[in-house]
N, C-alpha and C positions, 0 to 999 in steps of 0.2 A: 496898455492892453490888460484885459482882465485874465488872470491866470485861472484855467479851469481844470488843470491837472498837473501834479508835480510827482515826478519819480525820484525817490531818495535811496541811495545806496543799495540798489537792487542787485542781487546775486542769484545765479541760477545754474545748477549742474545736473547732469544725468549720469549717475554712476561715477566714474572717474573723470568724466569730461566735463570740464568747467566751461560754460557758454559765455557768460559775463559776470564780471566781478565788481560790485560796488559802484554801478553806473548811476548817473544823475542827468535829468533833463527835465524841461517843462513843455507844456503846451498851452499856448495862449488862445483866447476866443478868436476865431476867424484865421488862425494860423494853419498853414497847410505844409506838412512835413513829409518828406520822402525818406524811408528808411532803407539803407542799402547795406550789403556786405556779402561775403563769400557764402556759398551754400554750406549749411552746417554751422554757421557762426551764432545761430540763435535768433534770427529775425522773427520767425513764426512763433517761437516760444515767448518772445518778448511781447508780441501783439496778443497772444493769449492771456498773458499776465495782466496786461493793461485792460484787456476786455472782461477780466474776472473769469475766464475759463480754467485757469491753473493758478498756483500759487508759487511766488518766489521762495528760495531757501531763506533769504534774510532780506531786509529793506522793506520799504512800504511805498504805497501809492496814495497820495493825498489829493482830495477833491474838495475844494472849498464849499461846494455845493453838490447836491445830487444832480447829475446831468445824464440826459439820454444818450445812450451809446448803441450805435448800429455797427455790426461786425460781419464783414464778408469773409468767411474762411477759404482757404485755399481749395478745400474739397468739402463743400457743404453737404449735409445729409438731410433728407425729409422722409417721412413715412411714404412708401410707395403708393398707398392707396389714396393719398390726397390728390385733389385737382390742382393745377396750376394756380387758379384763382384761390383756392383754399390755403394754398402754401403762402400766399402773398398777404392774406388778410390777417390783421392782428386778432388775438383770441377775443377781445372785447366786441369786436364787430361780427364775428362769425355767429354769434347768438342772437343778434338783434332781429327782431321781426315786425315790429310796428312803431308808429309814431315818428316824431323828429329824428330819433336815432336811426330809423330806417331809411329816411331821406338821406342822412349823412352817409349811411352805408352804401347806397346807390351811387352817391357822388364820389365816394372813396373807390368803389369798384371801376369807375370810369377813369379815375386817375390811374389806377393800376393798369388798365388796358392800354392807356396812353404810353406809359413807360415800357410795358411788354412789347408794344408795336415797335418802339425804337430799337429794342433789343431782338427783333425778329422772332418773337413768340407770338403766334397768332391764335392758337387754340387754347383758351382759357379752361376748358373742360377736360383736356388731356390729362391722364394720370401721370404722376411723377415717375412711376416704374416704367412708362413708355418713353421717357426722354434719355437723350444721351447726357454723358458726364458734363459736357459743354453747355447743353440747354439747362440742366439743373443748375449750373453756376450762374447763368443769366437770369434764371428765376430768383435765385438768392440775391442777386445784384439788385433787381427790381425791388425786392422785399425791403433791403435796407435803405434804398433811396426814397421809397414811398413814405416810410415812417418818419423821414425828416429828423434824423438824430442831431444832437448838438455836436458830438464827436463821432465822426465816421472812421472806422478802422477797415482798411481794404488790404487783403493779402493776394497779390498778383491779379489785379481786377481785369487786366487786358487779355489774360489767357482765355481762349475759347471766344473771343470777340473778333469779329472781321473789322477791317480798317474803318469802315464807315461808322460802325458802333463805337470804335475807340475814339474816333473824332468827335462824335456826339457825347461821349461820356466826359472827355477832355474839356469841351465847351461847357457842359453842364457844371462840372466841379469848379471851373474857372470863375463862373458867375455867382456861385452861391457863397454865403456868408458862414457856413459851417465851418468846424475845426476838422482837419484831416490828418490822419496818420496812416501812410500808405507804403506797402513794399511793392515794388515793381521793378522790373528790368527794362522798362520802356523808357528810353533817355529822352526822346521828345515829349513824352508826357510828363517826365520829371521837370523838364526845362519850362514847359508851358503852364503847369499847374502849381508847382511847389515853390515856396519862398524860403525854405531851409531844408538842408540835407543832414541827416545823421547817418554816420557810418559806424557799424559795428566791426571792429578790427582787433584781433588779439585780446580778446575779452574785455575790451574798453570801448567807449563810445566817444566819437568826434563829432562836434556840431560845426556846421558850416552855414552861416546866415547869408544865404544867397540862392541862385538858381543852380541847376545842375552844371552848367558851364562853368560858373564861379567855383563850385565844389572841385571840379577836375583840375582847375589851376591851383587852387590852394592845397589840394591834397598832394599834388606833384611837389609843391614847396615843402610840404610836411615830410614826404618821403626822402626828398633830397637832404633835407636838414637832419633827418634821422640816420640816413646812410653816411653822412659826413660825420655825425656823432659817433657812430659805430666804428668808422675808420679811425677817428682820434682815439677811441678806446682801445682799438686793436694795437695802435702804436704804443699807448701807454702800457698796455698788457704785456707787450713783448719786453719793454723796459723793466717793468716790475717782475716778469719771470726771470730775466737775467740776474736781477738782484736777489731774489729768492734763492737761485741755484748758487750764486757766488757767495752769499752771506748766511751760510747755515747757522753759524755761531752767533750772528747779530740779531736773533729774534727775542730779544729781551723786551723790557718794558718800553724802552724808548723807540723801538721799531715796531711796536704793535699795531700802530695805525696803518703803516705800510703793508703788513700783512693782511690787515682786515681790507684795505683798499684792493689788494691783489685778489681776494675771494669775491668781493663785490663785482669786480671787473670780469672776473671768470664767469660769474652767474649771469651778468648782463650780456656777454657775448654768446651765450648759449641760447638766448632768446632769438625768435625768427627775425630775419632782415627781410623787410618787405621789398620785393621788386616791382618797380613801377611799369616796366614794359616787357612783358613776357613775349620771347620770340619763339615761334614754331616754324621751322622750315624742314618739312619732310619731303624726300623726294618721291615724286610720283612715277608710276611706270610709263613707259613710252606709249604715246597715242598716235595712230596714223591720221591721215588727211580725212578719211571717211569715218564720220561720228555716227549720226543716224538720219534716216529720211522717213517722215510721216507720208504715207501715200493714200490719199482718199479714205482717211479713217473716219468712221462713224461709231458712235456709241451713245445709248440712251438707257435709262431705267424707266420703264413705263411711258408716262407722258413727258418725263424730264429728259430733255436733250442735253447731252455733254459735249459731243463732237459731231459735227455734220460736215462730211466731205472734207476733213482737215488735211492740209498738205503743209509740210515744212521741212526744210533741209537745215540741219544744225551744223554750224561751223566749228572748225577746230579752235579750241581755247575761247570758245564762247561761254558767257557768264549770263544767265538768263534768270530773271526773277518772275515768279508767277503770283498774281494778286487776284482777288475777287471775293465777293460775298460768300458766306458759308453755304454750302450745298450746290455751288455752281460747277463743281467737278474738277477742282484744282488736284486733290489726291488722287482721284481716279485716272487723271491724265498720266501721272507718273507711274502709277501701277500697270497701266496699258504699256507704257515705254518699257518697263522692267519685265513684262511678260507675266505679272501676277494675275492679271485678268485678260480676257480676250476681247477684241473689238467685235461689233456687230458685222462690220465689213472693213475692207482696207487693212494695212498692215504698217509695222514699223520695221524698217530695214536697218539693223544695227551693225556697225563696223566691227571687223574681227579682232582689233586690237583693243576695243572698249572693255575697261573693267570697272564695273560700277561699284561705287560705295554708297549704300542707301541708309539713311538715318530717317526712321519713320516715326510718326507720332505715337504709334503704340509701345515703342521701345523694345528692348530685348528682355526676355525672361530669365534672369540670371538665378544661379543657384544661391540662395541665401546663406547656405553653410559654407560657401567658398569665400576666401579672403580676396580683397581687392587685387592684391599684387598677382595672385594665381590666375584670376580671370584674364588679366592681360599677358601673362607668361604663357598661358595655353595658346595664344595667337602667335607670339613671337618673344624671344628673349631680348633681341635688339632690333632697333628700327634703323633703316638706311637713310642717312641724310644726304647721301651724294658725296662725291669727291673723296671716296674712301673712309668717310666718317660714319660712326654709328653712335646710337643713344640706347642705353639700357632701358628695359621696361620700367624700372623704378624712376630713372630720370625723367621719361616721358610722363609719367603719372605726376611728377612734381611740377611739370609744366601746367598741369590741369588742377593745381592746388591740392593734391593729395601728398601731404607731408609723409616722410618716411614711416613715422609711427602709425599714421592714418591708413596707410597701405596694407597693414596687417589686421585691420578691422574686418569683420565679416560683413558680407554685403547686406545681410539682413538688418545690420545696425545703421546703414546708410540713410540720409534723408532723400526725399524725392529728387531734389535738385543734385545731390551727389550721384545718384544712380544715373541720371540723364548725363552727368559729366562722364561717368564711367562708360556709358554706352557710346558716347562720341569718340572717346580714346580707342574702343575696340573697331570703330568704323575707320577712323583715320590710320591706325596702324597697318592696315592691310594694303596700304600704298596704292589706292584706287587712282585711275586717271580720269574718272568722271564722277563726281560727287552729286548725289541727289539728296537734298535735304529738306525734308517736310516738317515745318514749324520746328526748327532747331533751337529757338530762342526760349520756348517754353520752359520754365523751372531753372534756366541757367542764369548765374549771377553775372554782374556786369563785367567783372575781372576775366571770367571765362568767355564772355562774349568778345571782349577785346582781343583776347588770345585767338579766338577762332576767326575774328574778322582780319587779323594779321595775316593768318594762315592763307584765308581764301584770296586776299589781295596779292599774295605771292604764288598762288596755287598755279603750277604749270600743267593744267588740265582744264576739262570742261566742268560746268557747274550749272545746276538748276536748284533754285531755292524757292520754296513756299514759305512765306512768312507775312504775319501781320505786324512785325517790328519794322516801322518806317526807317529808323535810323540805321539798322542792320541792313536793309535792302539797299538804301542809299549809298552805303560804304562798300557793298560787295558785288553788285550786279550792274550791267552796262545797258541793258534793255529789258522790257517787260512783256510777257503775255498776259493780257488782262481778261480774265473770264467774267463776262458780263451777264451770263445766264441765258438759257434757251439756246445753247451751242453758239452764242455770239462771242467771238474772241477777237481782241484787238492787239496787234503786234505794234508795241510802242517803242521808239528808239530813245530810251532815256531811263533814268532811275524813277523811284516812286515819287519823289517831291516834283520832278518835272511832269509826271503823269497827272498828278493831283491838280497842278496848275493848269495843264492842258484840259483837264476835265471840267474844271470850274468854268473856264472860258468857253468851252463848248456848250455847257448849260446855259450860260447867259446868252450866247448867240442863238441858241434854240428858243429861249424866251423871247428874244428880240424878234426872231423870224415868225414865230407863232403870233406875236402882237402885230407885226407888219401884214401878215396873211389875214388876220381878222380885220385889220384896218381896210384892207383893199376889198374884201367882201362887204363891208359895211360903208364904203366910201359914198354911196348915194345918200346915205343918212347924214353925212358930214360935209356939206358944201363949203364950209369954212375951215377946210383942213389945215392943221398947223404946219407951217413952212419953215420954222426955225425955232431955236430955243428962245424962251422968254427972256426979258431983260434980267429978271431976278435969276433965272437959271444959269444964264451966261455969267453973271456975277459969281454965283455959288461955284460954277465949274472953274473959273480962273482962280478964285480964292483957294479952292481945294488944292490945287497944284502947289501953290506957296505953302500953305499949311502942312501938306504931307512932307514937303522938303524940310521945313523947319523941325518937324517932329522927328524925322529920320535922323537928322543931325544931332538933336538932343539924345535920342537913343544910343546913337554911335558914340557921343562923348562919354555918356555914363558908362558903357561897356568898356571903353578904353581906360577909365579912371577908377573903376570899381576895385581893381586889384590893390590899389594903394590906400583904400579906406580901411581903418583898423577898428573903429568904434562899432560894435555890434548893432546898436540901434540905428546908426546912420546906413550900415549895410543893409539892414532890413528895409529901410525907407527907400534906398536906391533900388533894391531888387523890386519892391512893390511898384516903384515908378516906371521901371522897365516894362512890367506886366501891363500897366495901364496904358503906356505908350503903344505896346504891341496891338492892344485891342482897339485903341483909337485910331491907329495907322490902318488897321484892316478894315474898320468901318468906313473911314473917310476914303480909302482906296476903292471900296466896293461902290459907294455913291459916286465917285469920280468916274468909274467905269460905266456905271448906269447912264450918267450924262454924256460920256464919250461915245457910247453906242447909239444913244438918242440923237446926238448931234450928227454922227455919220449917216444914220438912216434918214435923217431930214435934209441933209445937205449933199448926199452922195460922196461923203468922205472928205469935203471941204471944211476947213476950219471956219467957224463963224466969228 
């Protein structure tokens, strides 16, 4: 592969905080890399350096040739007086007025409109100042995609995208040949798009040549090895400490090496020990049998319907996910439930024992001059774990990756992700028995998400989650309310992946029914109506079943054996093959379903 960018001994710090120290990695042509790490570990700073927005303290970036870089920042900014179209047009096209260049500009605008439509931006003349932060992020995403860079750098691209847009972007990036360096907490996105994972941890970078699931397995092995090494060091340290105390007169030249070893071990043991599985089991307050009942609730904003005669009885310990496109009323629904806004008619009847804990998209307005530990201690000094056990505020913060020294930082010094993490702590510390989480995964790192998922799976209370994070939803909820627009709401018994499969099948059946309906209307035009699959179609139908089975077996075998592969090049080839197999299986399965539906419609469900 052709190397397009090389990072050599890169170091960056802010004040006394070292982000990363002497890190190295390469980006090859066509390679798609996911960058992960805890909030505050320096992911965005590293992207800014690679994109040329900031400079490292030391080290260098080597590009064998000048390459086009497209960078989607986490919080992009545009002049407010620009229109959406102007924000997306490159400067050389904005001034074109005549000739062939003008024709190219028109074609370019059409391309812009196509991508903006996929991202649910329909008014190209709207001013940037009139857009929400999420809409500006989508305009910026359209901008970098349209310019077709050779290296695409994305910082949390799935934030502010609904599920349909995320799946479109996932498919788009999967089929392009551009190189990609991306920070995201969306684990399905990482699994399906990236062929290498880089992890920033403890100021170093670790490379995993494989998909996200491969990274999870190999990271666990690394942590277990590190913890075993630390345990061995502790035992040796104890022996050396005994020797140091017992032999004060023996510290001559011959014993100097043992003294040096002692101090090296002491320094090593001061370093952070990474915990693989963070457990958070906080006792929730008692909740009765009556949770809430929605009674004939109606709500609309102008011509946009949100709820229309909505009725629902929420069960004890129910864990509900809410999905739907942006603007369909998901956040409005929870605000109606919480009493933050009033319905046009109808009402929510909430049980007396219900204690809501609400994590909103807007977050909490912290006092920047307050220290992290004080913000938590203002709520409680200790958290009740049940069975007479308690956890201090400091211990609780450590569960959310706030080290003891980090707890005494001023809130104004925290990153956006760290602030969201602190906000989550303040919500959970109140021991609610009904959690309402509106987009909780935005700006949270994967370790925090794992901690939160573990908590929610063991949470002895009720839960409503609004999220575009498919992995998070699959792990935490048992059924969905799908907001489909115009006050249409589907109550679906299953997680998001179940719902997506059902929706895909429903769409295919609708296409089949539409074709069947048109066929019936035009039957008089087709006296020689087709009665069965053609010979070639039947051969294809039968062959596809066998081919899909063979491909599924190959995929399963690779996934089972990939953990034993040590050669980086072979790991990359195996990961690439898995990605190819997934695409091929999906395409062949879709074709098989088309033929199966056609077969059923022609034979009344009988096999031909």
